[in-house]
C-alpha positions as CSV (number, residue, x, y, z in Angstrom):
1,X,-55.0,29.2,38.3
2,X,-52.7,26.2,38.5
3,X,-49.1,27.3,39.0
4,X,-46.3,25.2,37.5
5,X,-42.6,25.9,37.3
6,X,-40.6,25.4,34.1
7,X,-36.8,25.3,33.6
8,X,-36.2,27.4,30.4
9,X,-33.4,28.7,28.3
10,X,-32.7,31.9,26.3
11,X,-29.9,32.2,23.7
12,X,-28.5,35.5,22.5
13,X,-27.9,34.9,18.8
14,X,-26.0,38.2,18.4
15,X,-23.1,36.6,20.4
16,X,-23.1,33.1,18.9
17,X,-19.9,32.6,16.8
18,X,-20.8,29.1,15.5
19,X,-17.9,27.3,17.1
20,X,-20.1,24.3,18.0
21,X,-18.4,23.8,21.3
22,X,-21.8,23.2,22.8
23,X,-22.6,20.5,20.3
24,X,-19.3,18.7,20.9
25,X,-19.6,18.7,24.7
26,X,-23.2,17.5,24.5
27,X,-22.1,14.8,22.1
28,X,-19.4,13.6,24.3
29,X,-21.7,13.6,27.3
30,X,-24.9,12.0,26.0
31,X,-24.6,10.5,22.5
32,X,-21.0,9.2,22.4
33,X,-22.4,5.7,22.2
34,X,-23.1,3.0,19.6
35,X,-26.6,3.3,18.1
36,X,-26.8,7.1,18.2
37,X,-23.8,8.1,16.2
38,X,-25.9,10.3,13.9
39,X,-27.8,12.0,16.8
40,X,-26.9,15.5,18.0
41,X,-29.1,16.6,20.9
42,X,-27.6,20.0,20.4
43,X,-26.4,21.3,17.0
44,X,-25.6,24.7,15.5
45,X,-27.0,25.6,12.1
46,X,-26.2,28.5,9.8
47,X,-29.3,30.5,8.7
48,X,-30.6,30.9,6.1
49,X,-30.0,27.2,5.4
50,X,-31.6,23.8,5.3
51,X,-30.5,22.7,8.8
52,X,-30.3,19.2,10.4
53,X,-32.1,17.1,9.5
54,X,-32.5,18.5,6.0
55,X,-35.4,21.0,5.8
56,X,-36.7,20.1,9.2
57,X,-38.9,23.2,9.1
58,X,-40.9,22.0,6.2
59,X,-44.0,20.8,8.1
60,X,-45.9,20.2,4.8
61,X,-43.4,17.3,4.4
62,X,-42.9,16.1,7.9
63,X,-46.3,17.0,9.4
64,X,-44.9,17.9,12.9
65,X,-46.5,20.0,15.6
66,X,-50.1,21.0,15.9
67,X,-52.7,22.5,13.7
68,X,-56.0,24.3,14.5
69,X,-59.0,22.7,12.9
70,X,-62.1,24.4,11.5
71,X,-63.8,24.0,14.9
72,X,-60.9,25.8,16.7
73,X,-59.6,22.7,18.4
74,X,-55.9,21.6,18.3
75,X,-55.1,18.5,16.4
76,X,-51.8,16.8,15.7
77,X,-50.7,17.7,12.2
78,X,-49.6,14.1,11.6
79,X,-53.1,12.8,12.3
80,X,-55.0,11.3,15.2
81,X,-55.3,7.8,16.6
82,X,-56.8,6.2,13.5
83,X,-54.0,7.4,11.2
84,X,-51.4,6.3,13.7
85,X,-53.0,2.9,14.0
86,X,-52.9,2.5,10.2
87,X,-49.3,3.7,9.8
88,X,-47.8,2.4,13.1
89,X,-45.7,-0.2,11.4
90,X,-44.7,2.0,8.4
91,X,-44.6,5.6,9.4
92,X,-44.5,7.7,6.2
93,X,-43.4,10.9,7.8
94,X,-40.0,9.8,9.2
95,X,-36.7,11.3,8.1
96,X,-34.3,8.8,6.7
97,X,-30.6,8.5,7.5
98,X,-29.9,10.6,4.3
99,X,-31.9,13.4,5.8
100,X,-29.6,13.4,8.8
101,X,-26.2,12.1,7.6
102,X,-24.4,8.8,7.6
103,X,-21.8,9.0,10.4
104,X,-18.2,8.2,9.4
105,X,-15.0,7.2,11.0
106,X,-11.6,7.0,9.4
107,X,-9.1,4.3,8.6
108,X,-6.4,5.8,10.8
109,X,-4.5,2.5,11.0
110,X,-3.6,2.9,7.3
111,X,-1.5,6.0,8.2
112,X,1.0,3.9,10.2
113,X,0.6,0.4,8.6
114,X,0.6,1.3,4.9
115,X,3.6,-0.1,3.0
116,X,6.4,2.1,1.7
117,X,5.3,4.1,-1.3
118,X,5.9,7.3,-3.2
119,X,2.5,8.5,-2.3
120,X,1.3,9.8,1.1
121,X,-1.1,7.3,2.8
122,X,-4.5,8.6,3.6
123,X,-7.2,7.8,6.2
124,X,-10.2,7.0,4.0
125,X,-13.7,7.4,5.5
126,X,-15.7,4.4,6.5
127,X,-19.3,4.2,7.6
128,X,-19.6,4.1,11.4
129,X,-22.7,1.9,10.9
130,X,-21.7,-0.7,8.2
131,X,-17.9,-0.3,8.3
132,X,-17.8,-0.1,4.5
133,X,-15.8,2.6,2.7
134,X,-18.0,5.7,1.9
135,X,-17.9,9.2,0.6
136,X,-18.7,12.0,3.1
137,X,-21.4,14.2,1.5
138,X,-23.2,15.8,4.4
139,X,-23.2,16.4,8.2
140,X,-25.0,18.1,11.0
141,X,-23.4,21.4,10.2
142,X,-22.6,20.7,6.5
143,X,-23.8,24.1,5.3
144,X,-22.1,26.0,8.1
145,X,-20.9,29.4,6.8
146,X,-22.4,28.6,3.4
147,X,-25.9,29.6,4.3
148,X,-25.8,32.6,2.0
149,X,-25.0,30.6,-1.1
150,X,-27.7,29.8,-3.6
151,X,-27.1,26.1,-3.0
152,X,-28.3,26.1,0.6
153,X,-30.2,29.3,1.1
154,X,-32.6,28.5,-1.7
155,X,-33.7,25.3,0.0
156,X,-34.5,27.0,3.3
157,X,-38.2,26.5,4.0
158,X,-38.4,30.0,5.6
159,X,-37.6,31.6,2.3
160,X,-40.5,30.1,0.3
161,X,-42.7,33.1,0.8
162,X,-40.0,35.7,0.3
163,X,-39.2,35.5,-3.4
164,X,-36.0,35.3,-5.5
165,X,-35.0,39.0,-5.1
166,X,-35.0,38.5,-1.3
167,X,-32.8,35.5,-1.6
168,X,-30.3,37.4,-3.6
169,X,-30.2,40.1,-1.0
170,X,-29.7,37.5,1.7
171,X,-26.7,36.1,-0.2
172,X,-25.1,39.5,0.0
173,X,-25.9,40.6,3.6
174,X,-27.3,38.0,6.0
175,X,-26.0,35.0,7.9
176,X,-26.3,34.0,11.6
177,X,-25.9,30.9,13.7
178,X,-28.8,29.1,15.3
179,X,-28.1,26.7,18.1
180,X,-30.9,24.2,18.6
181,X,-31.9,21.6,21.2
182,X,-35.2,20.1,22.4
183,X,-37.6,22.9,23.3
184,X,-39.1,21.1,26.3
185,X,-42.4,22.6,25.2
186,X,-45.4,23.5,27.4
187,X,-47.7,21.7,24.9
188,X,-45.3,19.0,23.4
189,X,-46.6,17.2,20.4
190,X,-44.3,14.3,21.0
191,X,-46.1,13.5,24.3
192,X,-49.5,13.4,22.6
193,X,-48.2,11.3,19.7
194,X,-46.6,8.5,21.7
195,X,-48.8,5.4,21.6
196,X,-47.0,3.7,24.6
197,X,-47.1,6.7,26.9
198,X,-43.3,6.7,27.3
199,X,-42.9,10.5,27.0
200,X,-44.1,12.9,29.6
201,X,-43.4,16.3,31.1
202,X,-42.0,16.3,34.6
203,X,-44.3,17.9,37.1
204,X,-41.6,19.4,39.1
205,X,-39.6,21.3,36.5
206,X,-41.2,20.8,33.1
207,X,-38.4,18.8,31.5
208,X,-39.7,16.5,28.8
209,X,-38.2,13.0,29.1
210,X,-38.6,9.5,27.5
211,X,-38.9,6.5,29.8
212,X,-36.6,3.9,28.2
213,X,-38.5,1.1,29.9
214,X,-41.8,2.1,28.4
215,X,-40.6,3.0,24.9
216,X,-41.6,0.5,22.3
217,X,-39.9,2.1,19.3
218,X,-43.0,3.2,17.4
219,X,-41.2,6.4,16.4
220,X,-44.4,8.5,16.2
221,X,-42.7,11.0,18.5
222,X,-39.9,11.5,15.8
223,X,-42.4,12.6,13.2
224,X,-44.6,14.5,15.6
225,X,-41.8,16.7,16.9
226,X,-41.7,19.7,14.6
227,X,-38.1,20.6,15.6
228,X,-36.9,17.0,14.8
229,X,-35.1,16.7,18.1
230,X,-36.0,13.1,18.9
231,X,-33.8,10.3,17.5
232,X,-34.1,6.5,17.3
233,X,-31.3,4.4,18.7
234,X,-30.7,1.9,15.9
235,X,-29.5,-0.8,18.4
236,X,-32.1,-0.6,21.1
237,X,-34.9,0.7,18.9
238,X,-35.8,3.3,21.6
239,X,-36.3,7.0,21.1
240,X,-33.8,9.3,22.7
241,X,-33.7,13.1,23.1
242,X,-32.1,16.0,25.0
243,X,-32.8,15.6,28.7
244,X,-31.8,19.2,29.6
245,X,-29.0,17.6,31.6
246,X,-31.4,16.9,34.4
247,X,-28.9,15.2,36.7
248,X,-26.9,18.5,36.6
249,X,-30.0,20.8,36.8
250,X,-31.3,18.9,39.9
251,X,-28.0,19.9,41.6
252,X,-28.3,23.5,40.5
253,X,-25.7,23.1,37.8
254,X,-26.2,24.5,34.3
255,X,-26.5,22.2,31.3
256,X,-23.3,21.0,29.6
257,X,-24.0,23.1,26.5
258,X,-24.5,26.2,28.6
259,X,-21.5,25.9,30.8
260,X,-19.1,25.3,27.9
261,X,-20.5,28.0,25.6
262,X,-17.6,30.1,24.4
263,X,-19.7,33.1,23.6
264,X,-21.7,33.0,26.9
265,X,-24.9,33.3,24.9
266,X,-27.0,31.0,27.1
267,X,-29.2,31.8,30.1
268,X,-31.1,29.4,32.2
269,X,-33.8,30.2,34.8
270,X,-37.3,29.4,36.0
271,X,-40.6,30.5,34.5
272,X,-43.9,30.2,36.3
273,X,-46.9,29.5,34.1
274,X,-50.6,28.9,34.5
275,X,-51.4,25.3,33.4
276,X,-55.0,26.2,32.8
277,X,-54.1,28.6,30.1
278,X,-51.8,26.3,28.0
279,X,-54.5,24.7,25.9
280,X,-56.2,28.0,25.0
281,X,-52.8,29.6,24.3
282,X,-51.7,26.8,21.9
283,X,-54.9,27.2,19.9
284,X,-55.0,31.0,19.9
285,X,-54.7,32.9,16.6
286,X,-51.8,35.0,17.9
287,X,-49.6,32.2,19.3
288,X,-46.8,34.5,20.5
289,X,-49.0,36.9,22.5
290,X,-51.0,33.9,23.9
291,X,-47.8,32.2,25.1
292,X,-46.7,35.4,26.8
293,X,-50.1,35.4,28.5
294,X,-49.4,31.9,30.1
295,X,-46.6,33.2,32.2
296,X,-47.1,34.5,35.8
297,X,-45.3,37.3,37.6
298,X,-43.4,35.6,40.5
299,X,-43.6,38.9,42.5
300,X,-47.4,39.1,42.3
301,X,-48.9,38.3,45.8
302,X,-51.8,36.4,44.2
303,X,-49.3,34.2,42.2
304,X,-47.2,33.7,45.3
305,X,-50.2,32.4,47.2
306,X,-51.4,30.2,44.4
307,X,-47.9,28.8,43.9
308,X,-47.6,28.0,47.6
309,X,-50.9,26.2,47.5
310,X,-49.7,24.2,44.4
311,X,-46.5,23.1,46.2
312,X,-43.9,25.4,44.6
313,X,-41.1,25.7,47.2
314,X,-40.1,29.2,48.5
315,X,-36.6,28.9,47.2
316,X,-38.0,28.1,43.7
317,X,-40.2,31.2,43.9
318,X,-37.1,33.3,44.8
319,X,-35.2,31.8,41.9
320,X,-38.1,32.7,39.6
321,X,-38.0,36.3,40.7
322,X,-34.3,36.4,39.9
323,X,-34.6,34.4,36.7
324,X,-32.7,35.8,33.7
325,X,-35.2,34.1,31.4
326,X,-38.1,35.9,33.0
327,X,-36.2,39.2,32.7
328,X,-35.3,38.7,29.0
329,X,-38.6,37.2,27.9
330,X,-41.2,39.0,30.0
331,X,-39.7,42.1,31.7
332,X,-37.8,43.4,28.7
333,X,-39.5,41.4,26.0
334,X,-36.4,40.8,23.9
335,X,-36.5,37.0,23.7
336,X,-38.8,35.2,21.2
337,X,-39.9,31.6,20.8
338,X,-38.7,29.5,17.8
339,X,-41.5,28.8,15.3
340,X,-44.5,29.6,17.6
341,X,-46.8,28.6,14.7
342,X,-46.0,25.0,15.5
343,X,-48.2,25.6,18.6
344,X,-46.1,23.5,21.0
345,X,-45.3,26.6,23.1
346,X,-41.5,26.1,23.1
347,X,-39.4,27.0,26.1
348,X,-36.0,27.6,24.5
349,X,-36.2,31.2,23.5
350,X,-33.9,33.4,21.3
351,X,-32.8,37.0,21.2
352,X,-32.7,37.8,17.4
353,X,-29.4,39.0,16.0
354,X,-28.9,42.7,15.5
355,X,-25.7,42.5,13.5
356,X,-27.2,42.5,10.0
357,X,-29.2,45.6,10.8
358,X,-26.0,47.3,12.0
359,X,-24.3,46.4,8.7
360,X,-27.2,47.8,6.7
361,X,-27.1,51.0,8.8
362,X,-23.5,51.6,7.8
363,X,-24.3,50.7,4.2
364,X,-27.0,53.4,4.2
365,X,-24.5,56.0,5.4
366,X,-25.8,56.0,9.0
367,X,-24.1,55.6,12.4
368,X,-24.6,52.0,13.6
369,X,-24.3,53.2,17.2
370,X,-26.9,56.0,16.9
371,X,-30.4,54.8,17.8
372,X,-32.2,57.1,15.3
373,X,-30.1,55.7,12.4
374,X,-30.6,52.1,13.5
375,X,-34.3,52.6,14.0
376,X,-34.5,53.9,10.5
377,X,-32.6,50.9,9.1
378,X,-34.8,48.5,11.1
379,X,-38.0,49.9,9.6
380,X,-36.5,50.0,6.0
381,X,-34.6,46.7,6.1
382,X,-37.6,44.5,5.4
383,X,-35.6,41.5,4.1
384,X,-33.9,40.4,7.3
385,X,-37.0,41.4,9.3
386,X,-39.2,39.2,7.3
387,X,-36.9,36.2,7.6
388,X,-36.5,36.7,11.4
389,X,-40.3,37.0,11.6
390,X,-40.7,33.6,9.8
391,X,-38.4,32.1,12.5
392,X,-39.5,33.7,15.7
393,X,-42.9,35.5,15.5
394,X,-45.0,33.5,13.0
395,X,-44.6,36.3,10.5
396,X,-45.1,39.3,12.8
397,X,-42.6,41.8,11.4
398,X,-43.4,44.6,13.9
399,X,-42.7,42.4,16.9
400,X,-39.2,41.6,15.6
401,X,-38.6,45.2,14.8
402,X,-39.5,46.2,18.3
403,X,-37.0,43.8,19.8
404,X,-34.2,45.0,17.5
405,X,-35.0,48.6,18.4
406,X,-34.6,47.8,22.1
407,X,-31.2,46.1,21.4
408,X,-30.1,49.1,19.4
409,X,-31.3,51.4,22.2
410,X,-29.0,49.6,24.6
411,X,-26.0,50.3,22.4
412,X,-27.0,53.9,21.9
413,X,-27.6,54.6,25.6
414,X,-24.3,53.0,26.7
415,X,-22.4,55.0,24.1
416,X,-24.1,58.2,25.3
417,X,-23.0,57.4,28.9
418,X,-19.4,56.8,27.8
419,X,-19.0,59.8,25.5
420,X,-21.2,62.2,27.6
421,X,-23.3,62.9,24.5
422,X,-27.1,63.2,24.0
423,X,-29.1,60.0,24.5
424,X,-31.5,59.3,21.6
425,X,-32.7,55.9,22.9
426,X,-36.0,56.9,24.4
427,X,-38.0,55.6,21.4
428,X,-37.4,52.0,22.5
429,X,-39.9,52.3,25.3
430,X,-37.4,51.4,28.1
431,X,-36.2,53.6,30.9
432,X,-32.5,54.4,31.4
433,X,-32.3,52.0,34.3
434,X,-33.9,49.2,32.2
435,X,-31.4,49.8,29.4
436,X,-28.5,49.6,31.8
437,X,-29.9,46.5,33.5
438,X,-30.4,44.9,30.1
439,X,-26.8,45.8,29.1
440,X,-25.4,44.2,32.2
441,X,-27.4,41.0,31.6
442,X,-26.6,40.7,27.9
443,X,-23.0,41.9,28.0
444,X,-21.2,41.5,31.3
445,X,-23.4,39.2,33.4
446,X,-21.5,36.7,35.7
447,X,-22.3,33.0,35.9
448,X,-24.6,33.5,38.9
449,X,-26.6,36.0,36.9
450,X,-26.9,33.9,33.7
451,X,-27.7,30.6,35.5
452,X,-30.3,30.8,38.3
453,X,-31.2,27.2,38.9
454,X,-32.7,26.0,42.2
455,X,-31.8,22.6,43.5
456,X,-34.3,19.7,43.5
457,X,-36.1,19.0,46.7
458,X,-36.1,15.8,48.7
459,X,-39.9,15.5,48.5
460,X,-39.5,15.2,44.7
461,X,-37.0,12.3,45.1
462,X,-39.5,9.5,44.1
463,X,-40.4,11.2,40.8
464,X,-36.8,12.1,40.0
465,X,-35.6,8.6,40.8
466,X,-38.2,7.1,38.4
467,X,-36.8,9.2,35.6
468,X,-33.2,8.4,36.5
469,X,-33.9,4.7,36.1
470,X,-35.1,5.3,32.6
471,X,-32.0,7.1,31.5
472,X,-30.8,6.1,28.0
473,X,-27.3,5.6,29.4
474,X,-28.6,2.6,31.4
475,X,-29.4,0.7,28.2
476,X,-27.1,-2.3,27.4
477,X,-25.5,-1.7,24.0
478,X,-22.9,-4.0,22.5
479,X,-19.4,-2.7,21.9
480,X,-18.3,-2.4,18.3
481,X,-15.1,-3.8,17.0
482,X,-13.0,-2.4,14.2
483,X,-15.7,0.0,13.3
484,X,-18.3,-2.8,12.6
485,X,-21.5,-2.9,14.6
486,X,-23.2,-6.3,14.9
487,X,-26.9,-6.5,14.0
488,X,-28.7,-6.6,17.3
489,X,-32.4,-6.8,17.7
490,X,-34.2,-5.2,20.7
491,X,-34.6,-7.7,23.5
492,X,-37.6,-8.1,25.8
493,X,-38.3,-10.0,29.0
494,X,-41.4,-12.1,29.5
495,X,-43.1,-9.0,31.0
496,X,-42.5,-7.0,27.8
497,X,-40.1,-4.6,29.4
498,X,-36.5,-4.2,28.2
499,X,-33.9,-5.7,30.6
């Protein structure tokens, strides 16, 4: 057993209102620079829908993540060293700017400088890259609130196996928001795919980062990431991605997206895992169960002893015991990983939305606050369950149904306490105290309960300082004038390192 600590996140999709405040604050903090205008480290998508970049979940097209070969061993879906050597100067699996969107600014000066006319002056869009006039046709949340339409829902890769009748039902009943960021995986494909070794997973907290001094712009990481959360800076040529706000996390402060979330849907905490089990878990047939099996109970005396031997500080062990991520993912088992079939073992987890099931319960003439009625709807409502299973459980419908039943049981139990009526929530498999604790965590938790982040230790300063020196904000990028960006080639010193 080799114990490692991992900073992880859980998002409660039943509370996300799609306001994109998290996206805007992240944008202003990390990618409000020339060269990464199109990049959104955090974005909010409407599901079902094509997402950003377009159809990012279609791994038959992008070849991201891992696949298990006939011999049972993991291999990068995009190919090994030989294929990368052949395609290193012309990667065929890269999204184009059209798959993302061409960022635009607007000719605001025309509003005040236009000559006198009978017509109202307008601020026409101009490309933020070329400066030329353009027509805005897409964006990072272009299909927001339109996911149920035939135009966007039909192109969702998760619906390919569900059929036309299912799509029609989705158009009538189902839409939810899905915030996305880098998953900071236990088995990251981007790390394995990088030819220059610029990407690695921090030993202290598991955050996956790109060393800007080592990156050579081969962009193999972009195609290898199945979540398409690595972007190329068009000016420096380097790859950039979500850094989990590590300067804040090292001080015990939550990420920008978490702290500014209007719906309070995000939870951050520590998870302990056994490094020796990661490889087998990623190659296992049941990827979700295998990933659950990687995690260690921070209250187990054997785990405590092993963690101490492996250098995990006592205050980090205490934080792991109070972690909301551990509670939601392991204790109550209501949080699920995003696309576990990619076999990267993602560490940003999601609580699936219960709202569509409640709507269906009412449509069937049942009481959406009664556990029995909701349980019946969960088992009968195969359309949303199948879609959620495609997202979170690699197609395991029963696992998703079990999570929704627990969430319904919380509603039923709390209503029974309030109205002094009979409680019919026992079928969820949780005790009354568990249901009340889960209610407090999901509904009324304070900041100190939602974000349990231990501070970095002085003995880790050398490693952390090395990553800080490779921060993308340290890169020298020319300032644009009048919306026009000069063509700048990446510069190198005689040693081959970027200045």
